[in-house]
Backbone as JSON, one array per atom type, in Angstrom:
{
  "sequence": "XXXXXXXXXXXXXXXXXXXXXXXXXXXXXXXXXXXXXXXXXXXXXXXXXXXXXXXXXXXXXXXXXXXXXXXXXXXXXXXXXXXXXXXXXXXXXXXXXXXXXXXXXXXXXXXXXXXXXXXXXXXXXXXXXXXXXXXXXXXXXXXXXXXXXXXXXXXXXXXXXXXXXXXXXXXXXXXXXXXXXXXXXXXXXXXXXXXXXXXXXXXXXXXXXXXXXXXXXXXXXXXXXXXXXXXXXXXX",
  "N": [[18.59, 8.9, 9.99], [16.16, 8.17, 7.45], [16.42, 9.56, 5.04], [19.13, 10.11, 4.81], [20.19, 7.74, 4.05], [19.7, 7.27, 1.41], [21.09, 6.44, -1.67], [23.0, 6.98, -4.69], [23.43, 4.53, -5.96], [21.3, 2.91, -5.08], [19.22, 4.37, -6.15], [19.67, 4.03, -8.9], [19.32, 1.27, -9.01], [16.6, 1.09, -8.29], [15.34, 2.34, -10.48], [16.09, 0.54, -12.47], [14.75, -1.75, -11.59], [12.1, -0.85, -11.8], [11.91, -0.54, -14.65], [12.46, -3.15, -15.54], [10.35, -4.63, -14.43], [8.25, -3.35, -15.69], [8.74, -4.08, -18.34], [8.26, -6.8, -18.05], [5.66, -7.16, -16.93], [4.14, -5.08, -17.96], [1.91, -2.21, -18.11], [-0.18, -2.05, -15.4], [-3.56, -1.7, -14.7], [-5.25, -0.05, -12.12], [-8.15, -1.06, -10.26], [-11.45, 0.34, -10.9], [-11.32, 3.64, -9.85], [-12.21, 4.62, -6.55], [-14.29, 7.02, -4.77], [-12.55, 9.25, -2.55], [-13.14, 8.96, 0.24], [-14.39, 6.5, 0.28], [-12.32, 4.87, -0.61], [-10.56, 5.19, 1.49], [-11.93, 3.92, 3.63], [-12.11, 1.34, 2.53], [-9.41, 0.66, 2.42], [-8.7, 0.56, 5.12], [-10.2, -1.66, 5.79], [-8.78, -3.54, 4.36], [-6.55, -4.3, 5.74], [-4.47, -6.84, 6.9], [-5.84, -8.88, 5.54], [-7.25, -10.53, 2.61], [-7.93, -9.42, -0.82], [-10.44, -10.32, -1.67], [-11.91, -10.81, 0.72], [-11.82, -8.25, 1.79], [-13.28, -6.78, -0.16], [-15.77, -8.04, 0.0], [-16.52, -7.41, 2.62], [-16.63, -4.63, 2.42], [-18.71, -4.31, 0.56], [-20.84, -5.4, 2.01], [-20.97, -3.61, 4.12], [-21.74, -1.25, 2.81], [-24.19, -2.11, 1.88], [-25.62, -2.45, 4.22], [-25.71, 0.09, 5.31], [-26.88, 3.11, 4.13], [-25.5, 5.51, 3.75], [-22.37, 7.24, 4.41], [-22.65, 8.81, 6.61], [-24.53, 7.38, 8.03], [-23.06, 5.11, 8.71], [-21.16, 6.3, 10.34], [-22.74, 7.1, 12.54], [-23.83, 4.79, 13.5], [-24.73, 2.06, 15.71], [-21.99, 0.59, 17.26], [-21.69, -2.24, 17.25], [-23.21, -3.09, 15.08], [-21.79, -2.19, 12.88], [-19.42, -3.62, 13.22], [-20.37, -6.23, 12.87], [-21.19, -6.11, 10.21], [-18.81, -5.93, 8.79], [-17.45, -8.24, 9.28], [-16.3, -10.27, 7.7], [-13.89, -9.26, 6.85], [-12.1, -9.68, 8.84], [-10.56, -9.07, 12.06], [-12.58, -7.38, 12.92], [-13.5, -6.19, 15.26], [-11.6, -4.34, 15.79], [-11.34, -2.88, 13.42], [-13.9, -1.85, 12.88], [-14.53, 0.19, 14.97], [-12.35, 1.82, 14.33], [-12.9, 2.71, 11.74], [-15.31, 4.13, 12.22], [-14.39, 6.11, 13.99], [-12.58, 7.48, 12.35], [-14.35, 8.48, 10.41], [-15.97, 10.16, 12.0], [-14.07, 12.03, 12.85], [-13.18, 13.17, 10.45], [-15.56, 14.3, 9.53], [-16.03, 16.17, 11.57], [-13.93, 17.87, 11.09], [-14.31, 18.75, 8.45], [-17.02, 18.9, 7.84], [-18.13, 17.4, 5.9], [-17.9, 14.53, 3.7], [-16.59, 14.67, 1.37], [-13.57, 14.65, -0.11], [-12.22, 15.87, -2.15], [-11.12, 18.38, -2.15], [-8.54, 18.16, -1.37], [-7.03, 17.76, -3.62], [-6.14, 20.18, -4.52], [-4.22, 20.92, -2.79], [-0.77, 21.18, -1.68], [1.28, 18.27, -2.03], [2.6, 17.18, 0.3], [1.26, 18.49, 2.34], [-1.36, 17.54, 2.03], [-0.91, 14.82, 2.53], [-0.02, 14.89, 5.19], [-2.31, 15.89, 6.4], [-4.22, 13.84, 6.09], [-2.92, 11.83, 7.54], [-3.12, 12.84, 10.02], [-5.35, 11.95, 11.29], [-6.52, 9.65, 13.65], [-5.77, 6.23, 13.3], [-5.35, 6.29, 10.6], [-2.84, 5.4, 8.74], [0.42, 5.5, 7.08], [0.22, 3.88, 4.75], [-2.55, 3.79, 4.14], [-3.08, 6.53, 3.76], [-1.4, 7.06, 1.57], [-2.48, 5.41, -0.44], [-5.04, 6.55, -0.76], [-4.29, 9.09, -1.7], [-2.85, 8.48, -4.13], [-4.55, 6.77, -5.69], [-7.19, 7.67, -5.56], [-7.17, 10.46, -5.59], [-5.28, 11.22, -7.39], [-2.76, 12.13, -6.71], [0.67, 11.86, -6.58], [1.98, 9.07, -4.87], [3.57, 6.43, -3.05], [2.44, 3.64, -1.97], [3.23, 1.33, 0.64], [2.75, -1.89, 1.1], [2.54, -5.2, 2.57], [3.6, -6.87, 0.58], [5.08, -5.13, -1.11], [6.94, -4.17, 0.73], [8.31, -6.53, 1.46], [9.38, -7.46, -1.03], [10.91, -5.27, -1.96], [12.73, -5.15, 0.11], [14.11, -7.62, -0.17], [15.27, -7.15, -2.64], [17.08, -5.23, -1.96], [16.5, -2.57, -1.93], [15.9, -0.96, 0.18], [17.25, -0.25, 3.45], [17.7, -3.13, 5.47], [16.89, -2.99, 8.11], [15.03, -1.01, 8.22], [11.88, 0.4, 9.1], [8.47, -0.42, 8.15], [6.88, 1.88, 7.99], [8.76, 3.98, 7.63], [9.75, 3.21, 5.21], [8.0, 4.02, 3.21], [8.41, 6.84, 2.6], [11.1, 6.66, 1.97], [11.36, 4.97, -0.33], [10.0, 6.6, -2.08], [11.82, 8.61, -2.45], [13.69, 7.41, -4.01], [12.7, 7.14, -6.56], [11.2, 8.72, -9.47], [8.16, 10.64, -9.27], [6.28, 9.97, -11.27], [6.54, 7.28, -11.66], [5.44, 5.94, -9.53], [2.79, 4.85, -9.41], [2.78, 2.67, -11.25], [4.99, 1.04, -10.45], [4.28, 0.35, -7.87], [1.97, -1.29, -8.23], [3.06, -3.3, -9.86], [5.06, -4.39, -8.21], [3.48, -5.47, -6.19], [2.12, -7.44, -7.67], [4.28, -9.08, -8.4], [5.07, -9.92, -5.84], [2.86, -11.41, -5.06], [2.66, -13.43, -7.0], [5.19, -14.54, -7.53], [7.46, -13.76, -5.82], [7.13, -15.01, -3.17], [6.31, -15.04, 0.34], [7.26, -17.2, 1.98], [8.52, -19.07, 0.28], [10.14, -18.02, -2.23], [9.78, -18.0, -5.78], [12.29, -18.07, -7.37], [13.46, -18.93, -9.9], [11.5, -18.16, -11.72], [11.52, -15.45, -11.7], [11.94, -12.12, -12.97], [13.88, -10.5, -11.98], [16.26, -11.49, -10.95], [18.97, -10.93, -11.55], [19.25, -8.48, -10.49], [18.79, -8.71, -7.83], [19.46, -8.62, -4.43], [18.93, -10.59, -2.47], [18.7, -12.93, -4.03], [21.26, -13.06, -5.21], [22.93, -13.35, -2.98], [21.84, -15.31, -1.29], [20.6, -17.38, -2.76], [21.83, -17.95, -5.34], [24.59, -18.64, -4.63], [24.24, -21.22, -3.55], [23.76, -22.69, -5.78], [26.06, -23.1, -7.09], [28.58, -25.25, -8.49], [29.49, -27.97, -6.46], [28.63, -26.73, -4.15], [27.4, -26.81, -0.81]],
  "CA": [[17.4, 9.29, 9.21], [16.02, 7.43, 6.2], [16.88, 10.39, 3.94], [20.58, 10.04, 4.74], [20.58, 6.43, 3.53], [19.47, 7.2, -0.03], [22.35, 6.48, -2.4], [22.84, 6.89, -6.15], [23.36, 3.11, -6.35], [19.92, 2.44, -4.87], [18.36, 5.05, -7.12], [19.83, 3.34, -10.18], [18.68, -0.04, -8.86], [15.15, 1.28, -8.3], [14.92, 2.6, -11.86], [16.25, -0.7, -13.22], [13.64, -2.61, -11.18], [10.9, -0.3, -12.43], [11.89, -0.84, -16.07], [12.41, -4.59, -15.73], [8.97, -5.06, -14.15], [7.4, -2.81, -16.76], [8.93, -4.95, -19.49], [7.75, -8.12, -17.73], [4.22, -7.14, -16.68], [3.45, -3.98, -18.62], [1.17, -1.29, -17.25], [-1.34, -2.64, -14.76], [-4.56, -0.69, -14.35], [-5.97, -0.17, -10.86], [-9.6, -1.16, -10.42], [-12.08, 1.64, -11.02], [-11.05, 4.42, -8.64], [-13.32, 4.96, -5.66], [-14.17, 8.31, -4.09], [-11.49, 9.18, -1.55], [-13.61, 8.45, 1.53], [-14.63, 5.08, 0.07], [-11.01, 4.22, -0.67], [-10.03, 5.21, 2.84], [-12.58, 2.85, 4.39], [-11.71, 0.08, 1.92], [-8.02, 0.36, 2.79], [-8.73, 0.12, 6.52], [-10.71, -3.03, 5.76], [-7.82, -4.43, 3.69], [-5.42, -4.64, 6.62], [-4.38, -8.24, 7.36], [-6.78, -9.78, 4.87], [-7.06, -10.52, 1.16], [-8.81, -8.52, -1.54], [-11.81, -10.85, -1.72], [-12.56, -10.55, 2.0], [-12.0, -6.79, 1.89], [-14.38, -6.33, -1.03], [-17.03, -8.55, 0.54], [-16.85, -6.61, 3.8], [-17.01, -3.29, 1.97], [-20.04, -4.41, -0.05], [-21.83, -5.61, 3.08], [-21.08, -2.36, 4.87], [-22.54, -0.33, 2.02], [-25.56, -2.64, 1.8], [-26.27, -2.27, 5.52], [-25.83, 1.51, 5.65], [-27.01, 3.81, 2.86], [-24.58, 6.65, 3.64], [-21.28, 7.22, 5.39], [-23.19, 9.38, 7.84], [-25.18, 6.29, 8.75], [-21.98, 4.31, 9.31], [-20.59, 7.12, 11.42], [-23.64, 7.21, 13.68], [-24.42, 3.48, 13.81], [-24.3, 1.33, 16.9], [-20.73, -0.05, 16.85], [-21.84, -3.67, 17.0], [-23.76, -3.31, 13.73], [-20.68, -2.01, 11.93], [-18.52, -4.77, 13.42], [-20.98, -7.41, 12.25], [-21.24, -5.93, 8.76], [-17.49, -6.07, 8.17], [-16.78, -9.37, 9.93], [-15.53, -11.09, 6.77], [-12.56, -8.68, 6.66], [-11.24, -10.03, 9.96], [-10.24, -8.0, 13.02], [-13.68, -6.41, 12.82], [-13.62, -5.45, 16.52], [-10.67, -3.21, 15.7], [-11.56, -2.08, 12.21], [-15.17, -1.12, 12.98], [-14.34, 1.45, 15.69], [-11.38, 2.66, 13.62], [-13.62, 3.36, 10.64], [-16.24, 5.12, 12.76], [-13.65, 7.24, 14.54], [-12.06, 8.27, 11.24], [-15.47, 9.2, 9.82], [-16.37, 11.25, 12.9], [-13.03, 13.05, 12.87], [-13.2, 13.88, 9.16], [-16.77, 15.14, 9.51], [-15.81, 17.29, 12.48], [-12.95, 18.78, 10.47], [-14.72, 19.25, 7.13], [-18.46, 19.02, 7.66], [-18.44, 16.69, 4.66], [-17.03, 13.4, 3.4], [-15.98, 14.92, 0.06], [-12.18, 15.01, 0.13], [-11.6, 16.33, -3.38], [-10.4, 19.64, -1.92], [-7.12, 17.85, -1.17], [-6.35, 17.79, -4.91], [-5.55, 21.5, -4.74], [-3.21, 21.15, -1.76], [0.54, 20.57, -1.9], [1.26, 16.85, -1.69], [2.98, 16.9, 1.68], [0.2, 19.0, 3.21], [-2.47, 16.6, 1.94], [-0.5, 13.59, 3.2], [0.0, 15.16, 6.63], [-3.7, 16.07, 6.85], [-4.82, 12.52, 6.22], [-2.26, 11.08, 8.59], [-3.44, 13.44, 11.3], [-6.5, 11.28, 11.89], [-6.18, 8.39, 14.3], [-6.13, 5.04, 12.55], [-4.96, 6.44, 9.2], [-1.4, 5.29, 8.67], [1.03, 5.94, 5.82], [-0.27, 3.14, 3.59], [-3.9, 4.25, 3.83], [-2.99, 7.88, 3.22], [-0.78, 7.01, 0.24], [-3.44, 4.82, -1.38], [-6.06, 7.56, -1.04], [-3.7, 10.12, -2.55], [-2.48, 8.01, -5.47], [-5.57, 6.09, -6.48], [-8.46, 8.4, -5.57], [-6.99, 11.89, -5.79], [-4.31, 11.47, -8.46], [-1.58, 12.78, -6.16], [1.67, 10.79, -6.54], [2.39, 8.49, -3.6], [3.97, 5.04, -3.25], [2.04, 2.87, -0.78], [4.04, 0.16, 0.96], [2.05, -2.95, 1.81], [3.45, -6.28, 2.95], [4.31, -7.38, -0.6], [6.06, -4.13, -1.53], [8.0, -4.13, 1.74], [9.1, -7.76, 1.37], [10.1, -7.53, -2.29], [11.95, -4.23, -2.01], [13.76, -5.54, 1.06], [14.93, -8.66, -0.78], [16.04, -6.55, -3.72], [18.09, -4.33, -1.41], [16.12, -1.2, -2.23], [15.9, -0.19, 1.42], [18.01, -0.94, 4.5], [16.92, -4.22, 6.04], [16.37, -2.65, 9.43], [14.08, 0.11, 8.11], [10.49, 0.06, 9.38], [7.53, -0.25, 7.04], [6.45, 3.28, 7.95], [9.81, 4.81, 7.03], [10.02, 2.78, 3.84], [7.18, 4.79, 2.27], [9.12, 8.03, 2.16], [12.4, 6.29, 1.43], [11.2, 4.53, -1.71], [9.58, 7.75, -2.9], [13.01, 9.38, -2.77], [14.5, 6.68, -4.99], [12.05, 7.09, -7.86], [10.4, 9.89, -9.84], [6.74, 10.45, -8.93], [5.47, 9.38, -12.34], [6.68, 5.82, -11.64], [4.88, 5.35, -8.3], [1.59, 4.07, -9.69], [3.08, 1.42, -11.93], [5.88, 0.15, -9.7], [3.52, -0.17, -6.74], [1.13, -2.4, -8.67], [3.89, -4.4, -10.36], [5.7, -5.04, -7.06], [2.46, -6.3, -5.55], [1.89, -8.63, -8.5], [5.45, -9.94, -8.25], [5.03, -10.51, -4.51], [1.78, -12.4, -4.99], [2.79, -14.52, -7.96], [6.54, -15.1, -7.63], [8.32, -13.51, -4.66], [6.3, -15.37, -2.04], [6.93, -14.8, 1.64], [7.96, -18.36, 2.53], [9.36, -19.75, -0.69], [10.1, -17.29, -3.49], [10.02, -18.78, -6.99], [13.35, -17.3, -8.02], [13.66, -19.23, -11.33], [10.49, -17.49, -12.54], [11.58, -14.0, -11.44], [12.7, -11.34, -13.94], [14.77, -9.56, -11.28], [17.33, -12.18, -10.23], [20.27, -10.29, -11.75], [19.24, -7.23, -9.72], [18.27, -8.99, -6.5], [20.44, -8.91, -3.39], [18.59, -11.87, -1.85], [19.06, -14.01, -4.95], [22.71, -13.13, -5.4], [23.64, -13.72, -1.76], [21.24, -16.44, -0.59], [20.16, -18.46, -3.63], [22.83, -18.28, -6.35], [25.75, -19.38, -4.11], [23.88, -22.62, -3.34], [23.64, -23.36, -7.06], [27.38, -23.29, -7.66], [29.06, -26.64, -8.43], [30.18, -28.33, -5.24], [28.1, -26.04, -2.98], [26.68, -27.66, 0.13]],
  "C": [[17.36, 8.54, 7.88], [16.58, 8.23, 5.04], [18.38, 10.26, 3.75], [21.05, 8.73, 4.1], [20.37, 6.31, 2.03], [20.8, 7.37, -0.75], [22.07, 6.45, -3.9], [22.72, 5.45, -6.63], [21.94, 2.58, -6.2], [18.96, 3.12, -5.84], [18.45, 4.39, -8.5], [19.17, 1.97, -10.14], [17.16, 0.09, -8.95], [14.63, 1.52, -9.72], [15.04, 1.33, -12.72], [15.13, -1.68, -12.88], [12.34, -2.15, -11.83], [10.81, -0.72, -13.9], [11.77, -2.33, -16.33], [10.99, -5.12, -15.48], [8.0, -4.54, -15.2], [7.52, -3.67, -18.01], [8.26, -6.32, -19.28], [6.23, -8.14, -17.63], [3.46, -6.13, -17.53], [2.78, -3.06, -17.61], [-0.06, -2.0, -16.7], [-2.31, -1.53, -14.38], [-5.19, -1.02, -13.0], [-7.44, -0.36, -11.15], [-10.2, 0.24, -10.49], [-11.88, 2.44, -9.74], [-12.33, 4.7, -7.85], [-13.19, 6.4, -5.2], [-13.21, 8.17, -2.91], [-11.96, 8.59, -0.22], [-13.9, 6.96, 1.43], [-13.31, 4.31, 0.07], [-10.37, 4.15, 0.71], [-10.61, 4.07, 3.68], [-12.15, 1.49, 3.85], [-10.3, -0.31, 2.34], [-7.92, -0.05, 4.25], [-9.2, -1.33, 6.58], [-9.68, -4.02, 5.21], [-6.7, -4.92, 4.6], [-5.53, -6.08, 7.11], [-5.46, -9.14, 6.79], [-6.53, -9.72, 3.37], [-8.1, -9.64, 0.48], [-10.25, -9.01, -1.55], [-12.56, -10.56, -0.43], [-12.8, -9.06, 2.21], [-13.19, -6.33, 1.09], [-15.73, -6.82, -0.53], [-17.47, -7.72, 1.75], [-17.3, -5.2, 3.4], [-18.41, -3.3, 1.38], [-21.12, -4.58, 1.01], [-22.03, -4.34, 3.89], [-21.96, -1.37, 4.12], [-23.98, -0.8, 1.88], [-26.33, -2.4, 3.1], [-26.54, -0.81, 5.85], [-25.84, 2.33, 4.37], [-26.02, 4.95, 2.66], [-23.44, 6.49, 4.64], [-21.7, 7.89, 6.7], [-23.85, 8.3, 8.69], [-24.15, 5.36, 9.4], [-21.39, 5.03, 10.51], [-21.43, 7.06, 12.69], [-24.2, 5.87, 14.16], [-23.95, 2.95, 15.16], [-23.08, 0.5, 16.51], [-20.86, -1.53, 16.52], [-22.37, -3.97, 15.61], [-22.67, -3.16, 12.67], [-19.73, -3.19, 12.02], [-19.08, -6.01, 12.73], [-20.96, -7.3, 10.73], [-19.9, -6.21, 8.09], [-16.74, -7.31, 8.65], [-15.91, -10.17, 8.98], [-14.12, -10.53, 6.53], [-11.58, -9.06, 7.77], [-10.93, -8.81, 10.82], [-11.33, -6.94, 13.07], [-13.86, -5.61, 14.11], [-12.67, -4.27, 16.57], [-11.02, -2.29, 14.54], [-12.86, -1.28, 12.28], [-15.03, 0.2, 13.72], [-13.37, 2.39, 14.99], [-12.04, 3.41, 12.48], [-14.55, 4.45, 11.18], [-15.51, 6.34, 13.32], [-13.09, 8.12, 13.44], [-13.18, 9.08, 10.59], [-15.91, 10.37, 10.7], [-15.34, 12.38, 12.86], [-13.03, 13.86, 11.58], [-14.42, 14.79, 9.07], [-16.59, 16.36, 10.41], [-14.89, 18.33, 11.87], [-13.52, 19.47, 9.25], [-16.2, 19.56, 7.0], [-18.94, 18.3, 6.41], [-17.53, 15.47, 4.56], [-16.43, 13.52, 1.99], [-14.56, 15.45, 0.28], [-11.47, 15.54, -1.12], [-10.84, 17.64, -3.21], [-8.9, 19.38, -1.76], [-6.34, 17.88, -2.48], [-5.63, 19.12, -5.14], [-4.45, 21.82, -3.73], [-1.85, 20.62, -2.21], [0.54, 19.13, -1.36], [1.55, 16.59, -0.22], [1.93, 17.39, 2.67], [-0.99, 18.04, 3.21], [-2.14, 15.3, 2.67], [-0.54, 13.78, 4.71], [-1.42, 15.3, 7.18], [-4.36, 14.72, 7.06], [-4.22, 11.74, 7.39], [-2.53, 11.66, 9.98], [-4.61, 12.8, 12.0], [-6.08, 9.94, 12.46], [-6.65, 7.21, 13.47], [-5.8, 5.12, 11.07], [-3.44, 6.49, 9.14], [-0.87, 5.68, 7.31], [0.52, 5.19, 4.6], [-1.65, 3.63, 3.18], [-3.86, 5.62, 3.18], [-2.43, 7.87, 1.8], [-1.72, 6.43, -0.8], [-4.52, 5.83, -1.74], [-5.5, 8.63, -1.98], [-3.51, 9.63, -3.98], [-3.69, 7.56, -6.29], [-6.92, 6.78, -6.49], [-8.3, 9.86, -5.96], [-5.97, 12.23, -6.87], [-3.08, 12.23, -8.01], [-0.5, 11.71, -5.98], [2.05, 10.38, -5.11], [2.68, 7.02, -3.87], [3.63, 4.24, -2.0], [2.91, 1.64, -0.6], [3.19, -0.81, 1.76], [3.04, -4.07, 2.09], [4.23, -6.83, 1.77], [5.4, -6.41, -1.03], [7.24, -4.1, -0.55], [8.91, -5.36, 1.62], [9.97, -7.77, 0.11], [11.21, -6.5, -2.35], [13.06, -4.51, -1.01], [14.68, -6.6, 0.49], [15.8, -8.1, -1.9], [17.2, -5.7, -3.19], [17.77, -2.87, -1.68], [15.97, -0.34, -0.98], [16.71, -0.96, 2.46], [17.13, -1.98, 5.19], [16.29, -3.91, 7.37], [15.31, -1.54, 9.39], [12.66, -0.37, 8.35], [9.64, 0.24, 8.14], [7.14, 1.21, 6.89], [7.5, 4.15, 7.27], [10.1, 4.44, 5.58], [9.19, 3.55, 2.82], [7.97, 5.98, 1.72], [10.45, 7.71, 1.5], [12.31, 5.87, -0.03], [10.79, 5.68, -2.62], [10.77, 8.63, -3.26], [13.86, 8.71, -3.85], [13.97, 6.83, -6.41], [11.33, 8.39, -8.19], [8.92, 9.63, -9.62], [5.92, 9.77, -10.02], [5.59, 7.86, -12.39], [5.91, 5.17, -10.49], [3.71, 4.41, -8.57], [1.95, 2.69, -10.22], [3.96, 0.5, -11.1], [5.17, -0.42, -8.47], [2.72, -1.4, -7.15], [1.95, -3.58, -9.16], [4.64, -5.11, -9.24], [4.71, -5.94, -6.32], [2.22, -7.57, -6.36], [3.07, -9.6, -8.38], [5.43, -10.65, -6.9], [3.97, -11.59, -4.37], [2.06, -13.63, -5.84], [4.14, -15.23, -7.91], [7.34, -14.96, -6.34], [7.53, -13.74, -3.37], [7.07, -15.19, -0.73], [7.79, -15.98, 2.09], [8.92, -18.99, 1.53], [9.28, -19.02, -2.03], [10.47, -18.19, -4.66], [11.06, -18.06, -7.84], [13.56, -17.65, -9.49], [12.66, -18.51, -12.24], [10.61, -15.97, -12.49], [12.41, -13.27, -12.48], [13.78, -10.47, -13.3], [15.99, -10.22, -10.65], [18.69, -11.49, -10.38], [20.39, -8.98, -10.99], [19.06, -7.46, -8.23], [19.37, -9.38, -5.51], [20.19, -10.27, -2.75], [19.01, -13.03, -2.75], [20.57, -14.17, -5.05], [23.45, -13.64, -4.17], [23.12, -14.99, -1.1], [20.93, -17.63, -1.49], [21.26, -18.89, -4.59], [24.04, -19.02, -5.79], [25.47, -20.86, -3.9], [23.75, -23.4, -4.63], [24.99, -23.6, -7.72], [27.81, -24.75, -7.55], [29.81, -26.89, -7.13], [29.66, -27.64, -4.0], [27.33, -27.0, -2.12], [25.23, -27.21, 0.22]]
}
């Protein structure tokens, strides 16, 4: 179980990473928060694409359909065409419509603010109960739309925290969400999530990390074991 793998050493490392990134980047502000249902749809659109394509697809979807009820009831091909710039539209379109239908059937509304009054784990489980809503989508909706602490793990967060040694290398992305949340206090989730993403985009690239520019080299398992040994005099 992921819970059994949490160690005091990793907890200390996580806090050191949080503080080092805070010193390096400062507090990053999320874009203007969207209503929870809007954020949910936007996050589905964000899968396997960049922010520009996601935002363009979201804007086109809202331009084509005046309400979420209209998206829910639309002919699937029209939704697929509206979000084509986000990629994988044949998958994302039906996923969005199914999520909207399921939420409406459950609530009779697309206003999800009632979740603010629920215990965190209950709200998380409720969102994840809908097909197509995974841990990242649920965590983003909680943290950035509803103000409920959660630490979303996207590809950048997963890659960077893996290189740092903050989670076991064999741990799945899904399990990493809860694991990282155990390492850090809830008040740090917002900032470390955004700062890890920025580090992953600007420095800790997937193919060729720019280690000389990184503020975390003295804390990083990847750097200490894979990069630094090759810089020693006489190293091959």
